[in-house]
LUMZA-789299 format. One record per residue: residue in three letters; x, y, z of N, C-alpha, C, O, CB in turn. Coordinates in pm, 1 decimal, m for minus. Glycine has a CB too. Example, Ala and Ser with C-alpha at 12.3 -4.5 7.8 and 13.67 -1.06 7.14 Angstrom:
% LUMZA-789299
[ALA, [1319.0, m569.0, 780.0], [1230.0, m450.0, 780.0], [1320.0, m330.0, 780.0], [1423.6, m331.9, 846.5], [1130.8, m447.3, 904.6]]
[SER, [1285.0, m225.0, 708.0], [1367.0, m106.0, 714.0], [1290.0, 3.0, 787.0], [1340.9, 113.8, 803.9], [1408.4, m59.8, 572.5]]
This chain:
% LUMZA-789299
[MET, [1465.9, 158.7, m1059.9], [1422.9, 106.1, m932.3], [1273.2, 74.5, m937.0], [1195.6, 149.0, m996.8], [1454.4, 205.7, m819.3]]
[ARG, [1234.3, m32.9, m875.7], [1094.2, m73.9, m868.0], [1029.3, m2.7, m750.0], [1073.8, m19.0, m636.4], [1081.1, m229.1, m853.9]]
[PHE, [926.4, 75.0, m774.7], [863.3, 151.9, m668.8], [736.8, 87.5, m614.0], [680.0, 139.3, m517.9], [831.6, 288.3, m718.7]]
[LEU, [691.1, m21.6, m670.1], [575.8, m90.4, m615.6], [622.0, m164.5, m490.6], [710.1, m250.1, m498.4], [511.9, m188.0, m720.7]]
[LEU, [563.4, m132.4, m375.2], [615.1, m184.7, m249.7], [523.9, m286.3, m181.9], [538.0, m311.3, m62.1], [640.2, m72.2, m156.6]]
[PHE, [431.6, m344.8, m255.7], [358.8, m461.9, m206.5], [365.0, m565.9, m316.9], [386.4, m533.1, m433.6], [209.1, m427.1, m167.3]]
[ASP, [346.1, m692.0, m278.8], [359.7, m799.4, m376.9], [227.8, m846.0, m436.2], [219.8, m879.1, m554.5], [428.2, m915.2, m314.2]]
[ARG, [125.0, m848.2, m353.0], [m0.4, m905.0, m402.2], [m118.2, m853.2, m321.7], [m108.7, m834.3, m200.4], [3.8, m1058.0, m396.8]]
[ILE, [m229.5, m830.3, m390.6], [m356.0, m800.3, m325.4], [m425.0, m934.0, m302.0], [m445.1, m1010.8, m396.0], [m445.5, m701.9, m411.6]]
[THR, [m461.2, m962.0, m178.0], [m525.5, m1089.7, m146.3], [m676.3, m1077.0, m129.7], [m749.0, m1175.5, m142.4], [m465.8, m1147.6, m20.3]]
[GLU, [m723.6, m955.2, m101.3], [m867.6, m932.5, m85.0], [m897.5, m785.8, m113.1], [m825.2, m696.9, m68.2], [m915.5, m972.6, 58.5]]
[LEU, [m1003.9, m761.8, m187.0], [m1043.3, m624.3, m217.0], [m1194.5, m614.8, m221.5], [m1260.2, m686.6, m296.9], [m982.0, m576.8, m350.5]]
[GLU, [m1248.5, m526.6, m141.2], [m1389.4, m491.0, m147.3], [m1391.8, m341.8, m175.8], [m1376.5, m261.7, m83.5], [m1467.6, m528.1, m13.2]]
[PRO, [m1410.9, m301.6, m303.2], [m1401.7, m160.7, m341.0], [m1484.4, m69.3, m250.9], [m1601.3, m95.2, m222.3], [m1445.9, m143.6, m484.0]]
[GLY, [m1419.9, 37.6, m207.7], [m1486.0, 134.5, m122.4], [m1491.0, 95.7, 23.7], [m1536.0, 174.6, 106.7], [m1622.6, 156.8, m170.8]]
[LYS, [m1445.6, m25.0, 57.3], [m1452.3, m70.5, 195.8], [m1315.2, m106.6, 251.6], [m1263.7, m36.8, 339.0], [m1544.5, m189.6, 206.6]]
[HIS, [m1254.8, m215.9, 201.8], [m1125.5, m255.9, 255.9], [m1043.1, m332.2, 151.6], [m1093.4, m378.4, 49.1], [m1145.0, m342.0, 381.3]]
[VAL, [m914.8, m342.6, 183.5], [m820.7, m413.9, 98.3], [m718.7, m484.2, 188.3], [m684.2, m434.5, 295.5], [m750.1, m316.4, m2.7]]
[ARG, [m671.6, m599.4, 143.2], [m566.5, m671.3, 214.5], [m462.8, m715.5, 112.3], [m494.8, m744.5, m3.0], [m624.0, m794.0, 293.9]]
[GLY, [m337.8, m719.9, 157.2], [m231.0, m763.9, 68.9], [m108.6, m805.2, 147.2], [m105.4, m794.3, 269.7], [m195.3, m654.9, m29.1]]
[VAL, [m7.6, m852.8, 75.9], [115.4, m898.2, 139.3], [237.2, m836.9, 73.8], [236.3, m799.6, m43.5], [124.6, m1049.1, 134.7]]
[LYS, [340.5, m828.1, 152.7], [473.3, m787.6, 106.5], [571.2, m885.1, 168.9], [580.3, m894.5, 291.4], [507.4, m637.1, 145.0]]
[CYS, [643.8, m956.9, 86.6], [747.2, m1048.6, 134.9], [881.7, m979.3, 115.7], [925.0, m955.9, 2.8], [742.4, m1187.6, 59.3]]
[VAL, [946.5, m947.2, 225.6], [1075.0, m877.7, 218.5], [1181.1, m977.7, 174.6], [1201.5, m1080.7, 238.8], [1112.4, m812.7, 356.0]]
[SER, [1247.6, m946.4, 65.3], [1346.0, m1036.8, 6.3], [1484.3, m971.8, 4.9], [1496.9, m849.8, m5.7], [1304.0, m1076.4, m136.6]]
[LEU, [1585.9, m1053.9, 15.5], [1722.8, m1002.5, 9.8], [1755.2, m944.5, m127.3], [1853.5, m871.6, m141.3], [1822.2, m1112.9, 44.1]]
[THR, [1674.5, m975.2, m228.9], [1699.2, m925.1, m364.0], [1626.6, m793.8, m393.3], [1625.1, m748.9, m507.9], [1657.6, m1029.0, m465.0]]
[GLU, [1566.2, m731.5, m291.0], [1495.8, m604.8, m312.0], [1590.2, m500.5, m370.8], [1706.4, m490.7, m331.3], [1435.5, m553.5, m179.7]]
[GLU, [1539.1, m424.0, m464.5], [1619.2, m320.6, m529.6], [1671.0, m217.3, m429.9], [1782.9, m168.0, m444.0], [1537.6, m251.6, m637.3]]
[PHE, [1589.8, m184.4, m328.8], [1632.6, m81.9, m232.6], [1745.4, m130.3, m141.2], [1803.5, m49.8, m68.5], [1514.1, m37.9, m147.9]]
[LEU, [1777.5, m259.4, m143.1], [1889.2, m310.7, m63.0], [2021.8, m310.2, m139.5], [2128.5, m326.9, m80.4], [1858.2, m451.7, m16.1]]
[ARG, [2014.0, m291.1, m271.3], [2135.5, m293.4, m352.9], [2226.6, m177.6, m312.7], [2183.1, m62.5, m307.1], [2100.6, m285.6, m504.3]]
[ASP, [2352.4, m208.6, m285.0], [2454.3, m109.8, m249.1], [2413.5, m24.1, m129.1], [2458.4, 89.7, m115.9], [2483.2, m20.2, m367.8]]
[HIS, [2329.9, m77.9, m43.4], [2282.2, m3.3, 72.7], [2259.8, m104.2, 185.4], [2229.9, m220.3, 157.6], [2150.1, 77.4, 40.0]]
[PHE, [2272.9, m64.6, 306.7], [2254.1, m154.9, 420.6], [2340.3, m279.9, 404.3], [2290.8, m391.2, 422.7], [2105.3, m193.9, 435.0]]
[THR, [2466.4, m263.9, 370.7], [2550.8, m378.7, 338.8], [2577.3, m469.2, 458.7], [2594.8, m589.7, 440.5], [2681.4, m331.1, 282.5]]
[ARG, [2580.9, m416.2, 579.1], [2608.9, m501.1, 696.4], [2482.6, m563.2, 754.1], [2484.9, m677.6, 799.5], [2679.1, m420.0, 804.3]]
[THR, [2375.0, m490.6, 752.9], [2248.9, m540.2, 806.7], [2136.5, m504.2, 710.6], [2074.2, m399.0, 725.3], [2221.6, m482.1, 948.3]]
[PRO, [2109.6, m589.7, 612.5], [2003.7, m556.7, 517.9], [1867.8, m553.8, 587.4], [1837.1, m640.0, 669.7], [2002.0, m657.4, 402.3]]
[CYS, [1787.9, m454.6, 553.4], [1654.8, m443.0, 612.9], [1568.2, m351.7, 526.2], [1618.7, m269.2, 450.1], [1663.6, m388.5, 758.5]]
[MET, [1436.5, m368.8, 539.6], [1341.0, m279.6, 473.4], [1312.7, m166.3, 571.1], [1258.2, m190.3, 678.8], [1207.5, m355.4, 431.4]]
[PRO, [1348.8, m43.7, 535.5], [1326.3, 68.9, 626.9], [1178.1, 88.9, 657.7], [1092.1, 62.2, 573.7], [1384.1, 197.1, 567.4]]
[GLY, [1149.5, 135.5, 777.9], [1012.3, 160.2, 820.2], [937.2, 254.9, 729.3], [816.7, 239.7, 709.3], [1011.4, 214.3, 958.3]]
[SER, [1007.2, 352.4, 674.0], [941.0, 447.9, 583.9], [886.5, 378.9, 458.8], [783.4, 420.3, 405.8], [1038.8, 559.1, 543.3]]
[LEU, [954.2, 274.1, 410.9], [905.1, 201.1, 294.0], [787.6, 111.1, 330.4], [702.8, 82.9, 245.7], [1017.6, 117.9, 232.1]]
[VAL, [781.6, 65.8, 455.2], [664.6, m9.8, 501.9], [542.2, 81.8, 498.6], [435.0, 41.2, 453.8], [687.9, m66.7, 646.7]]
[ILE, [558.6, 205.0, 546.1], [449.0, 301.8, 542.7], [406.3, 328.0, 398.3], [286.9, 333.9, 369.0], [490.9, 434.0, 611.6]]
[GLU, [502.3, 343.7, 309.1], [470.1, 365.4, 167.1], [394.3, 245.8, 109.6], [301.1, 264.7, 31.4], [599.1, 390.6, 85.5]]
[ALA, [431.9, 124.1, 146.0], [360.3, 5.0, 98.9], [215.5, 8.5, 144.8], [125.4, m26.6, 68.7], [428.9, m123.4, 149.3]]
[MET, [192.3, 50.6, 268.7], [56.7, 59.9, 321.9], [m24.6, 164.0, 245.8], [m141.6, 141.5, 214.6], [59.9, 94.2, 471.1]]
[VAL, [37.1, 277.3, 216.0], [m29.7, 385.2, 142.4], [m63.7, 339.4, 0.4], [m174.5, 363.7, m47.6], [59.6, 512.0, 138.0]]
[GLN, [30.7, 273.4, m66.7], [6.8, 225.4, m203.0], [m107.4, 124.8, m207.9], [m197.1, 135.9, m291.5], [133.6, 162.5, m259.8]]
[LEU, [m104.0, 27.5, m119.0], [m206.3, m76.8, m121.3], [m344.3, m19.6, m91.1], [m441.0, m51.1, m160.4], [m172.3, m186.7, m20.8]]
[THR, [m353.8, 63.7, 11.0], [m483.0, 118.5, 52.6], [m544.8, 206.5, m56.3], [m667.3, 213.4, m67.2], [m466.8, 199.0, 181.6]]
[ALA, [m463.4, 272.8, m135.8], [m515.3, 357.2, m244.0], [m601.6, 278.0, m341.9], [m695.0, 333.6, m399.8], [m400.0, 423.1, m318.9]]
[TRP, [m572.3, 149.7, m361.6], [m649.3, 69.9, m456.2], [m794.7, 55.2, m415.4], [m881.0, 33.3, m500.3], [m587.4, m66.0, m471.1]]
[CYS, [m822.6, 66.8, m287.5], [m961.0, 59.6, m241.2], [m1042.4, 176.6, m297.2], [m1156.6, 158.4, m339.4], [m966.4, 59.4, m86.9]]
[ALA, [m983.9, 295.6, m297.5], [m1051.8, 414.0, m353.4], [m1054.6, 409.3, m505.8], [m1155.6, 444.0, m567.0], [m982.1, 543.2, m306.5]]
[ILE, [m945.6, 367.2, m566.7], [m939.0, 359.9, m712.5], [m1048.6, 266.9, m765.9], [m1118.7, 301.0, m861.1], [m799.1, 310.9, m758.2]]
[ALA, [m1062.5, 150.4, m704.4], [m1164.6, 55.1, m748.1], [m1305.8, 108.8, m721.7], [m1396.4, 87.4, m802.3], [m1145.3, m79.8, m676.9]]
[LYS, [m1324.2, 177.8, m609.9], [m1455.8, 234.8, m576.4], [m1501.6, 333.6, m684.1], [m1620.4, 340.4, m715.8], [m1450.7, 305.3, m438.6]]
[HIS, [m1408.3, 409.4, m739.8], [m1440.9, 509.7, m841.9], [m1424.9, 454.0, m983.7], [m1404.3, 528.8, m1079.2], [m1352.2, 633.2, m824.5]]
[ASP, [m1434.6, 322.3, m995.3], [m1433.0, 253.4, m1123.9], [m1309.8, 287.6, m1208.1], [m1319.1, 299.6, m1330.3], [m1558.1, 287.4, m1201.3]]
[TYR, [m1195.3, 303.0, m1142.9], [m1065.3, 321.2, m1208.8], [m1055.7, 449.1, m1290.8], [m966.9, 462.2, m1375.1], [m1037.0, 204.0, m1297.7]]
[ALA, [m1145.5, 542.8, m1267.1], [m1145.8, 669.6, m1340.7], [m1051.3, 771.5, m1279.3], [m1036.5, 881.8, m1331.9], [m1286.2, 727.0, m1345.8]]
[LEU, [m987.0, 735.8, m1168.2], [m895.3, 828.3, m1102.6], [m781.0, 751.7, m1037.9], [m788.9, 631.0, m1015.0], [m969.3, 913.3, m997.8]]
[SER, [m676.3, 824.7, m1009.6], [m563.7, 770.4, m934.5], [m549.6, 851.9, m807.0], [m598.8, 964.5, m798.9], [m431.3, 773.0, m1018.7]]
[CYS, [m483.1, 795.6, m708.6], [m468.7, 861.4, m578.4], [m327.2, 914.1, m560.0], [m229.4, 849.8, m598.1], [m504.1, 764.5, m464.4]]
[VAL, [m318.8, 1032.4, m500.9], [m190.7, 1093.4, m467.3], [m192.1, 1119.4, m317.0], [m286.2, 1179.5, m265.1], [m165.6, 1226.4, m549.4]]
[LEU, [m89.6, 1075.1, m248.0], [m80.9, 1095.3, m103.9], [m78.3, 1243.9, m71.3], [1.9, 1319.1, m126.6], [43.7, 1026.0, m47.0]]
[SER, [m167.0, 1285.7, 19.4], [m171.4, 1425.6, 62.5], [m122.5, 1444.0, 204.6], [m51.4, 1540.2, 233.7], [m311.5, 1479.1, 50.4]]
[MET, [m160.4, 1351.3, 295.3], [m124.5, 1369.2, 434.8], [m134.3, 1237.6, 511.2], [m217.4, 1152.2, 480.4], [m213.7, 1474.5, 499.3]]
[LEU, [m48.5, 1223.4, 610.4], [m54.8, 1111.1, 704.0], [m72.3, 1167.8, 843.9], [m19.1, 1274.1, 875.8], [73.6, 1021.0, 695.1]]
[ASP, [m146.9, 1096.6, 927.0], [m168.2, 1139.6, 1064.7], [m170.3, 1015.5, 1153.0], [m215.2, 909.1, 1110.3], [m301.0, 1221.9, 1079.3]]
[ASP, [m121.6, 1029.1, 1276.7], [m121.8, 920.4, 1374.5], [m50.8, 797.6, 1317.7], [m110.3, 690.8, 1303.2], [m266.3, 884.6, 1415.5]]
[VAL, [76.7, 814.8, 1286.0], [155.2, 710.1, 1220.7], [249.8, 643.7, 1320.9], [320.8, 711.0, 1395.6], [235.0, 768.5, 1102.1]]
[GLN, [249.2, 513.3, 1320.6], [344.8, 434.7, 1397.6], [436.5, 368.6, 1295.3], [394.2, 279.3, 1221.7], [273.0, 327.7, 1491.4]]
[VAL, [560.9, 412.2, 1291.0], [657.2, 359.5, 1195.0], [724.4, 237.1, 1257.1], [768.7, 242.5, 1371.9], [763.1, 468.2, 1155.1]]
[PRO, [732.3, 127.9, 1183.0], [789.9, 5.6, 1239.3], [941.3, 10.0, 1245.7], [1006.8, 94.0, 1183.9], [746.7, m113.7, 1158.4]]
[ALA, [993.8, m83.1, 1322.3], [1138.9, m104.8, 1318.0], [1170.4, m161.2, 1180.1], [1082.6, m214.3, 1112.0], [1188.2, m202.6, 1433.9]]
[ASP, [1294.7, m149.4, 1140.2], [1335.2, m203.3, 1010.7], [1310.2, m354.4, 1006.7], [1332.2, m424.1, 1105.8], [1484.3, m172.0, 982.8]]
[LEU, [1264.5, m403.8, 892.3], [1228.8, m544.9, 878.5], [1335.8, m620.8, 801.0], [1376.5, m576.9, 693.4], [1093.0, m559.2, 808.9]]
[PRO, [1381.8, m733.2, 853.5], [1486.4, m810.0, 785.3], [1429.9, m891.6, 670.0], [1309.9, m918.8, 665.7], [1557.1, m902.3, 883.8]]
[PRO, [1516.7, m931.0, 575.6], [1472.8, m1020.5, 468.5], [1414.5, m1148.1, 527.8], [1460.9, m1196.4, 631.1], [1589.9, m1054.0, 373.2]]
[GLY, [1312.6, m1202.0, 461.9], [1244.5, m1321.2, 510.2], [1115.5, m1288.7, 583.3], [1038.0, m1378.9, 615.2], [1335.6, m1399.1, 600.8]]
[THR, [1091.5, m1161.2, 610.1], [970.4, m1118.6, 679.8], [853.7, m1112.3, 581.6], [868.2, m1061.6, 470.4], [991.7, m981.2, 747.8]]
[THR, [738.3, m1163.8, 622.7], [616.0, m1149.1, 545.3], [528.3, m1048.0, 616.8], [487.6, m1068.4, 731.2], [542.3, m1286.1, 527.3]]
[LEU, [500.3, m940.5, 548.7], [421.1, m830.3, 602.7], [278.7, m842.1, 548.3], [258.6, m849.7, 427.1], [484.4, m691.3, 565.8]]
[HIS, [180.9, m843.7, 637.3], [39.8, m846.5, 598.9], [m16.0, m706.6, 619.1], [m7.2, m650.5, 728.3], [m41.2, m952.9, 682.1]]
[ILE, [m73.3, m650.7, 513.5], [m121.6, m512.4, 516.7], [m273.5, m512.3, 500.4], [m328.4, m583.6, 416.4], [m53.8, m426.5, 404.9]]
[GLU, [m340.1, m431.3, 581.9], [m484.4, m413.2, 573.5], [m513.7, m264.7, 564.7], [m458.1, m185.4, 640.6], [m556.9, m477.3, 695.4]]
[GLY, [m599.7, m227.1, 473.4], [m641.4, m87.9, 461.4], [m792.8, m78.6, 461.7], [m861.4, m165.7, 408.2], [m584.1, m24.5, 333.8]]
[GLU, [m844.2, 26.8, 521.8], [m989.2, 48.2, 527.0], [m1020.4, 189.0, 480.1], [m967.5, 286.4, 533.7], [m1044.5, 24.6, 670.4]]
[LEU, [m1106.4, 199.5, 380.0], [m1148.6, 329.4, 329.5], [m1257.2, 383.5, 422.0], [m1359.2, 318.2, 443.7], [m1199.8, 319.2, 181.9]]
[LEU, [m1235.0, 502.7, 476.0], [m1329.1, 562.3, 571.0], [m1424.3, 661.6, 505.0], [m1533.3, 686.6, 556.4], [m1253.2, 631.4, 682.1]]
[GLY, [m1383.9, 717.9, 392.4], [m1467.5, 812.5, 320.2], [m1405.3, 845.8, 186.5], [m1283.1, 844.8, 171.6], [m1489.0, 939.5, 402.0]]
[THR, [m1489.4, 875.4, 89.6], [m1438.3, 908.7, m42.4], [m1541.5, 992.4, m118.7], [m1662.1, 980.3, m97.6], [m1403.1, 780.3, m121.1]]
[ASN, [m1490.6, 1076.2, m206.5], [m1573.0, 1150.9, m301.1], [m1486.1, 1173.6, m424.6], [m1369.4, 1134.5, m423.1], [m1625.7, 1288.2, m239.4]]
[PRO, [m1537.0, 1234.4, m530.8], [m1456.0, 1249.3, m652.3], [m1326.6, 1328.7, m633.7], [m1234.7, 1313.2, m714.1], [m1537.8, 1315.2, m757.6]]
[LYS, [m1316.1, 1412.9, m531.2], [m1195.2, 1494.0, m512.4], [m1091.2, 1431.0, m421.9], [m972.8, 1462.8, m433.5], [m1232.5, 1626.6, m457.1]]
[GLY, [m1132.5, 1341.3, m330.7], [m1036.2, 1282.8, m239.1], [m1094.4, 1172.1, m154.5], [m1215.0, 1147.8, m154.1], [m980.3, 1387.9, m151.0]]
[SER, [m1004.8, 1104.8, m81.9], [m1043.8, 994.4, 5.0], [m963.5, 1000.7, 133.1], [m857.4, 1062.8, 138.8], [m1023.7, 858.4, m65.1]]
[PHE, [m1016.4, 934.9, 237.0], [m935.9, 915.3, 355.6], [m955.4, 773.2, 405.2], [m1062.0, 713.9, 388.9], [m972.0, 1017.7, 465.0]]
[ALA, [m850.0, 719.8, 466.3], [m846.8, 579.4, 503.6], [m758.3, 560.3, 625.4], [m696.5, 654.2, 675.5], [m797.2, 493.0, 387.0]]
[LYS, [m753.9, 435.9, 671.7], [m659.3, 397.6, 775.5], [m598.7, 264.4, 733.2], [m655.9, 192.7, 650.9], [m728.4, 388.0, 917.2]]
[ALA, [m482.9, 231.6, 789.7], [m415.3, 108.3, 750.7], [m332.1, 55.0, 866.6], [m294.6, 128.2, 958.2], [m326.6, 131.5, 627.1]]
[ARG, [m304.8, m74.1, 859.4], [m216.6, m135.7, 958.0], [m139.2, m247.0, 890.4], [m181.8, m301.9, 788.8], [m296.6, m189.8, 1080.0]]
[ALA, [m24.7, m279.2, 948.6], [58.6, m387.5, 896.8], [96.2, m478.6, 1012.9], [127.0, m432.0, 1122.6], [186.3, m332.0, 825.0]]
[THR, [93.3, m607.8, 987.5], [127.2, m705.4, 1090.5], [233.4, m802.5, 1039.6], [246.1, m826.5, 919.5], [1.8, m782.1, 1135.5]]
[VAL, [308.3, m856.9, 1133.3], [403.6, m963.9, 1106.5], [375.4, m1072.1, 1210.0], [380.6, m1046.1, 1330.2], [554.3, m913.1, 1113.0]]
[ASP, [346.2, m1190.8, 1165.0], [312.6, m1302.6, 1254.6], [201.7, m1265.4, 1352.8], [206.6, m1303.2, 1469.9], [436.9, m1347.5, 1332.0]]
[GLY, [101.7, m1191.0, 1304.9], [m12.7, m1154.7, 1387.1], [8.3, m1036.1, 1479.6], [m86.1, m993.3, 1546.0], [m51.9, m1269.9, 1467.3]]
[GLN, [128.1, m982.2, 1485.9], [158.5, m867.6, 1571.6], [164.1, m740.4, 1488.6], [232.2, m735.5, 1386.1], [291.6, m888.9, 1646.3]]
[GLU, [92.0, m636.8, 1532.9], [94.5, m509.5, 1460.8], [232.8, m447.5, 1470.2], [288.3, m433.2, 1579.1], [m12.0, m412.5, 1516.5]]
[VAL, [288.5, m410.6, 1354.2], [421.0, m348.0, 1350.8], [415.8, m204.9, 1299.4], [509.3, m127.6, 1320.3], [515.0, m429.7, 1264.2]]
[ALA, [306.2, m169.2, 1231.9], [293.5, m33.0, 1178.3], [145.9, 2.7, 1169.8], [59.5, m83.9, 1156.4], [361.6, m20.5, 1037.9]]
[ARG, [119.1, 134.3, 1178.2], [m19.1, 180.7, 1174.4], [m23.4, 320.7, 1114.7], [65.9, 402.2, 1137.9], [m82.3, 179.3, 1316.0]]
[ILE, [m127.5, 347.1, 1038.3], [m158.9, 482.7, 992.7], [m302.3, 508.5, 1038.2], [m395.9, 444.9, 989.7], [m142.0, 499.4, 833.5]]
[GLY, [m318.7, 601.4, 1130.7], [m451.5, 633.0, 1181.5], [m537.6, 703.1, 1078.6], [m659.7, 687.5, 1076.7], [m440.8, 718.1, 1304.4]]
[ARG, [m472.4, 781.0, 992.5], [m546.5, 850.8, 886.5], [m451.2, 883.9, 772.8], [m344.0, 940.5, 794.3], [m614.4, 980.5, 940.8]]
[VAL, [m491.1, 848.5, 653.7], [m418.3, 885.7, 533.3], [m516.2, 957.6, 442.0], [m626.6, 909.0, 417.5], [m354.8, 760.6, 462.6]]
[LEU, [m475.8, 1072.3, 392.1], [m559.1, 1148.8, 299.2], [m499.1, 1139.7, 159.5], [m378.0, 1152.2, 140.8], [m571.6, 1297.4, 344.3]]
[TYR, [m586.4, 1117.8, 62.3], [m546.3, 1111.7, m78.3], [m618.3, 1221.0, m155.3], [m736.0, 1247.5, m131.3], [m576.7, 972.2, m139.6]]
[ALA, [m547.9, 1283.8, m247.3], [m612.2, 1368.1, m348.6], [m633.3, 1279.2, m470.4], [m555.2, 1187.2, m494.1], [m524.9, 1497.2, m384.1]]
[HIS, [m736.3, 1305.4, m546.3], [m764.9, 1225.4, m665.2], [m725.0, 1300.7, m791.2], [m744.3, 1421.7, m802.7], [m913.6, 1187.8, m670.6]]
[VAL, [m669.6, 1226.5, m884.1], [m627.8, 1279.8, m1013.0], [m702.0, 1200.2, m1120.7], [m696.6, 1077.2, m1120.1], [m470.7, 1271.0, m1031.6]]
[PRO, [m770.8, 1267.5, m1212.7], [m844.5, 1194.0, m1317.5], [m751.1, 1106.7, m1400.5], [m637.6, 1144.7, m1429.3], [m919.1, 1292.2, m1409.7]]
[MET, [m799.4, 991.8, m1437.6], [m723.3, 897.4, m1519.4], [m783.5, 897.9, m1659.0], [m900.8, 863.8, m1674.5], [m724.4, 752.9, m1457.4]]
[PRO, [m705.9, 935.9, m1762.9], [m762.4, 944.3, m1898.0], [m809.0, 809.6, m1952.6], [m904.7, 803.6, m2029.8], [m660.6, 1003.1, m1991.8]]
[ASP, [m740.9, 700.3, m1912.3], [m778.8, 567.8, m1961.4], [m793.3, 473.2, m1841.8], [m694.9, 413.0, m1798.9], [m673.2, 513.1, m2063.6]]
[PRO, [m915.0, 459.3, m1787.2], [m936.2, 373.2, m1670.8], [m893.3, 227.9, m1692.2], [m862.0, 157.6, m1596.1], [m1080.9, 376.4, m1632.7]]
[GLU, [m891.7, 183.3, m1816.9], [m854.0, 44.1, m1843.3], [m709.8, 15.0, m1801.2], [m677.9, m98.4, m1765.6], [m872.0, 12.1, m1991.6]]
[ILE, [m623.4, 115.0, m1804.7], [m484.2, 96.7, m1761.0], [m480.5, 56.5, m1614.3], [m410.0, m37.6, m1577.7], [m401.7, 226.0, m1783.2]]
[LEU, [m555.8, 127.0, m1529.3], [m559.0, 93.1, m1387.2], [m629.2, m40.3, m1363.4], [m588.0, m117.5, m1276.9], [m628.6, 203.7, m1307.9]]
[ARG, [m733.4, m67.4, m1438.5], [m805.1, m194.5, m1423.4], [m711.2, m312.2, m1453.1], [m710.1, m410.9, m1379.6], [m929.0, m199.0, m1517.6]]
[GLU, [m633.5, m301.6, m1559.5], [m538.4, m407.3, m1595.6], [m427.5, m419.7, m1490.6], [m384.7, m530.6, m1458.6], [m477.0, m379.0, m1734.3]]
[ARG, [m381.7, m307.8, m1437.7], [m279.2, m309.9, m1334.4], [m329.8, m383.8, m1210.6], [m256.3, m462.0, m1150.4], [m236.6, m166.7, m1297.9]]
[LEU, [m454.5, m359.3, m1173.1], [m511.5, m427.2, m1056.5], [m522.4, m577.8, m1082.2], [m495.1, m657.6, m992.6], [m650.4, m368.5, m1022.2]]
[ARG, [m561.6, m616.8, m1202.0], [m566.0, m760.0, m1234.3], [m428.5, m822.8, m1219.4], [m416.2, m935.5, m1171.4], [m618.6, m781.9, m1377.0]]
[TYR, [m326.5, m751.3, m1259.9], [m189.6, m801.0, m1249.6], [m150.1, m823.2, m1103.9], [m81.4, m920.3, m1072.2], [m92.3, m703.4, m1316.4]]
[PHE, [m193.1, m733.5, m1015.4], [m158.0, m744.3, m873.7], [m235.7, m854.1, m803.5], [m202.3, m890.8, m690.9], [m182.4, m612.4, m803.8]]
[GLY, [m338.3, m907.0, m867.6], [m413.8, m1014.3, m807.1], [m545.9, m972.1, m747.1], [m619.1, m1056.8, m696.0], [m332.8, m1077.9, m704.1]]
[GLY, [m579.0, m845.3, m751.2], [m703.6, m797.5, m693.7], [m810.5, m785.8, m799.2], [m866.2, m677.7, m818.3], [m683.4, m664.4, m625.3]]
[THR, [m840.7, m893.5, m867.9], [m933.4, m893.6, m979.9], [m1056.2, m807.5, m952.6], [m1125.5, m829.2, m853.3], [m975.8, m1035.0, m1011.8]]
[PRO, [m1084.2, m709.9, m1039.6], [m1198.6, m619.8, m1018.1], [m1332.8, m691.8, m1031.0], [m1438.0, m629.7, m1015.7], [m1193.3, m504.3, m1117.3]]
């Protein structure tokens, strides 16, 4: 199963903010043999997409020497399930960071309307033995460092 839940980084200012998109497709792996009558992207996966994308803001700020692990979410608005064909725009803002952890907030919109929000997400940091691996991964996602 593919666990990357955003498609592309469209804007990245390390240590400040990140923007990206997720296009919900009928061919998503999480829809296989599931939701057979009404295919949809569950709200919990939208939240995970927001957490994944926002983590790159901290990773880039620390020069790819660490990876982020989700520690806590607070003030979360989970969206209704999203049907295939939906384009989700995700924005994340890093509010604080140090070598041990970061905290941020994020929101997701569809057609300009907010559908999901995380008031605060806390990340623990894990050292990365080879920062070049994360740097190359970010280039692949489109958020050229």
